[in-house]
N, C-alpha and C positions, 0 to 999 in steps of 0.2 A: 070584334075583335081581332087585331091582326095578330094572331098568337106567335106569329115569328119575332114580335118584338120584345117577348117576355123570356128572360133568362135567367139562369142561377139557382139552385137549390138553398134557401135560406133558414136556417136556425133561428127562432126566438128565443135567445140564450135567457134563462131566469137565473136570477141572484138572490140571495137573501144574506143581509148583513156582510156583504163582503165575500160570499163564497158562492161558487157556481153550482147550481143543482147538478147532481149526477146525471139527470135524464138529459139535460142540454147537451152532455158531452156525450151521452150514448146516442142521440139524435144525429150528432155530427158523423158518428162513425156509420151510420146507416145512411145518412145523408150523402156521405161518399161515394157509397155503392150506388146509389140511385142515379148521382151526377154522372159516374163513370159510364153507366149504361145508356144515359142521354146524350154524353159527350158536353157536358156544362161542368160550372165550378160551384165549390161548396161555399157558402158564407154565413156568418152569423151576424146578429142585430143584438146589441147589448144597450140596454138602457138602465139608467141608474145616477146615482150621486158618487162620485168617486170611484168608479167601476173601470176605469181605463187599464189599470195594472192587470185586470181579467184577460184582456183582450189577447195576451200571449198564450195564455192556457188554453183559449180557444183555437188558437194557431196550432198548437202544440198537439191538439186532438182533432185536427184535420180541415180545419177552415182556411180557405185560400185569401178570402177578406174578411174582416170584422168591421161593422160600421158602428161606431160608438156615439150615444146621445148621452153625453154626461153633464147632469144639470141638477143644482141642488133641488131645485122643483120638483125632481122625478126620483127623490130617494126613497120615498114609501109608494109602493104600487097603487095607482089611481087608475080604474077602467077607463073613464073618459079620456084622459090625457095620454095614458098609453096608447090606445085605440087611435089618436089624432097622430102620435107620433108614427105609427105604422101605416096611418094613411098616408102621410107626406113621404115616407119611405118608397110606399109603393108607387106613388106617383112619378118619384124624381128617379127610382133604380129598376122599375119595372121586372119583379122578380116573377119568376114561373111558377115557386114551389115555396110554402111557406110551413115548415114543420112546427107543431108546439108541443111540449109535455102537456100530457094530462094530468096535471097537478091542478089543486085549488085555483091558482091563478090562471093556469093555461085554461081551464075549463070554462072561466069567466071572460078572459080576453078573447080567446079564439071564436066564439060566436060574435061577439061585438065587432071584431075586425072583419070577418065574413058578412055580416051584415052591411057596414059601411061600404065595402068594396064590391057589393051585390056579386058575390061568388058562393060557390057551395064549401060546406065544411062537413068532415066525415070525423066524428067522434070515438074516441075510446078505441084507437086502431092498435091491431096485435101483428099486424103483418103488413109490408111495404113491397110492392115491386114496380117493374116498369112493362107496359100493355106492349103486344107486338108491334103497335105503331112507333115503338122507339121515343116516344116524347109524353105520353100519358101516363100518370102515376095508379097504380092500382092500390087502393086503400082496401085493407080487409080488416074487417070487426065482427064480433058475436052479435048474432041478431035473433028476435024470438026466443028470448030468455037463456042464450047459450046454446039453443039447440042446433043452429045451424051458423055456418061463415060465410058473411055476406062481401062480396066484392063489389067497390063502389068507384067509379071513376067520373072526372069532369072534364069534358072534353071541350066545352064551348066557352069557357070562363076562365079568367086568371086573377089571382093565383089559384092555383090548386092547394087546398087547405086540409090539414087534420090534424086531431091531438093523437098523440102516441103515450100510451100508458109507461109509467117508469118499470127498468127493468125488464121491459120486453126483450129489448138488444143488450148484448154486453158492451160496456164502455171501453173504446179504443185504447191501447196502450199511447201513453204520451210519447211525443218524439220532441227532445229539448231541442234539436237542431233544425225542425220545421221553421219554414219561414213563411211569411205572409204579410198582407197589406193593411194595416189599420187606418182607419178612415174616420175624422173626428166629423160627425154630424151636427147640425143646429137644429135643436127643438123649438120650432115656431108657434110658440103657445101662449094664450091668454088665459085670464083668470075665467074665461067663460067655460075654459075646456077641463076646468076640475069642477065636477059637479057635485063632488064630495069632499070632505074635509078629513085629513087624518087626524084623531084625537089620540089615540093610545093603543099600543100594542100588548095585548095579551095574550101570552104562551100558554097553551093547554097540552094536556097530555103528561106532564112531570118530566123527571130526569130519564135517564137512561140511554138505551141506543134506540134509534129512529129505526122502525121497522123496516121501511124502505132501503135501509144502508146497513142493514145486519149480515154479517157472514154466516151466524147461525139464527134460526128462528124454531122456538118451541112452540108448536099451536096446540090447542085444545077444541075440541066440539062438543057435539050433544052428550056423547058419552062420559063428560067431565062431572053433569048431573046437578053442577053446585058452581058458585063461585071460589069456593074455596081452593080448590084445585090450581085455580089461576094465580091465586095469592100465595099459593104454597108449593106443591111441587113442581109444577111447571116453571114457575118464577124461579125456584131453586135451581133448577136443570140448566136454565137458560142463562141464570148468572155465572154458573161454574164455568159455561162455555163461553162467556163473553156475548151474549145473544141477547134476543128481544123476545117477548112474549106474544104470539099470534092467536087469532081464534076464526072460527067457522062462523058463517051469519047465524046459524042456529044459536050459539053460544051468545051471542051479541044479543039476538032478538029475546033470548030470555034472560036478558039484564046481568050475566053473569061477568061481563066486562066491557070496557068502553068501546064505542064503534071504532075510535082510532085504531083498535087492534085487529080489525076485520081483514081477513084476506080473501080474496074472492072478485068475481065480476062485478059486484056492487061494492067491493072494498078495494084492498091495495093490491096492485101485481108486484110480486117480491121475486127475488134472485139471489138467494143467499147460497153460500157453498153447501151449508146443511139444512134441511126442513125435515123436521120430527112433527109428525101429525099423529097426535093422541087422541084416541076415541073420534076419529073424523071417518066417517063413512067414505067420502070420495065424490060427492056430487058434483055434477059437470060444472056448476056455476063455480066451486072452490078451487076445483082442478086449473079453471081458467087463470088463476090469479097465483098458482105457484110451482106449475109445471116447469118453469123457466130455472127452477133451482137444479145445482149441479149434483146434490145427492139426496134423494128423498128416503125417508125411514118413517116406516107406519107401524104403528101399533093399535091393534083391533080386534076384539074378541070373535067379530065374526069372519071366518075365513073367506066368505064370499064379496066382501066389500069390495067396492070399485076401486078404492084406493090401493090396494094391491096389485091392480093391473099397470100403476105408472111407477110403483115405487121400485127403488133399488135394493132395499133391504126391507123385508117385512116380518114382524112380530105378531103371531097369533097368540093373543093373551089380554089378560086384564090390565090396562093401564096402571091403574092404581097398585099393582103388583110390580109391574115392569118397570116403571120409572124410577121409584124409589131405588131399586136394584142398580139400574144404571148409573144414576146419581152416586150412589156408594161406591161403585166401581172407579168412576172418576175420581172420586176423592182419594181414594187410594192410590191411584196413578200419580195425582199431583202432590201426594204425600201429606 
C-alpha cells in the first residue's frame, strides 16, 4: 500500500430510530484531536434511512465532512449490507482511520469491515494517540484480564481501525455556527448483499434511564447479598436522583440483576456525573468501566477496599444502613 494515498480520520456514526448515539459524537471530539496531530481532516459516515438531517449535528460536533448513505433499504442495521457500503466508501474515498463505537452494532460491524479490507482492528480501546512518526494511531486497550494496558499499531495497512468504548471520551460541546460539507453517496447494493432479513425489533431492558446515558448511577456489588436491594433501596435512590441502577460482575453472575446493568471491563463503560458504589470492593475489571465518572462515592464496610483508592468520597459503613439514610436526607431536601 502507498500509505500517502490515504487521508482523513472518519467516524462511523451510529444512529438508532433517528437519533445519534452519544459515542459517535464522543469519537468526533477525539477524532479531531488525532486529526490535528496528523494534520488531517475529520469526517463522518452516516448510514440509514431518513438520516440526512442528522448530518448537521455531526458537523456541530466537529466533522468537516459528512458522507450520507440515505437509502430505505438501510433503515435497519444489516451486517453484510453495511459492510458493503463501507467497503465501497473505502475504495472511493481512501480514509486513513476508521473510528467505531464499541456498541453491539460496532462490535459486529468493525471486524467484518476489517476482514473485507484486509486490515487490523483493535477492539474495546480506552485510549487513542498518535505515534512519534506523526501518522500512526496508537490504540490502547486492556489486556490479560485488565492487568496491563497494551498499545497496538497498524503500520502497513489502511485503514487503521479500532472500536472505542462509550463514555471513554467526553462529548464535545456543540457549535451551532460550525460549517461543513454534506456529501450524498449512493449505496450500490444488490439483494445478495442482504444475507439476513429484518423481521422484528424486540426492545429489552425495560424502561427508565439508559445506563450509558445516565448522569447518576447507583451500583451494587457482592455486598448486596441478594436481588432485593437492587429492586429496593438502590432503585429508590437512583430514582430520586433521576439516575439508573448498575452492578458489578459479581452481582450479575450471582443472578441478582440482569447483565444489561453490568459496569466494567466485560460490561458497560460509563461516565456519569455521580457514581455511587455500594458494596463494591473495586476490582480492576470494574474500575475499568467507571473511573471516568466525574464524582465517585464509595460505601463499603472494608476500610481497605481498593474502591477507596479511586473514589472522591468514601464512607466506611454498611450500605444497608448508609443508603437508606442518604435516601431519607434527599427526600427531606426535596420536600
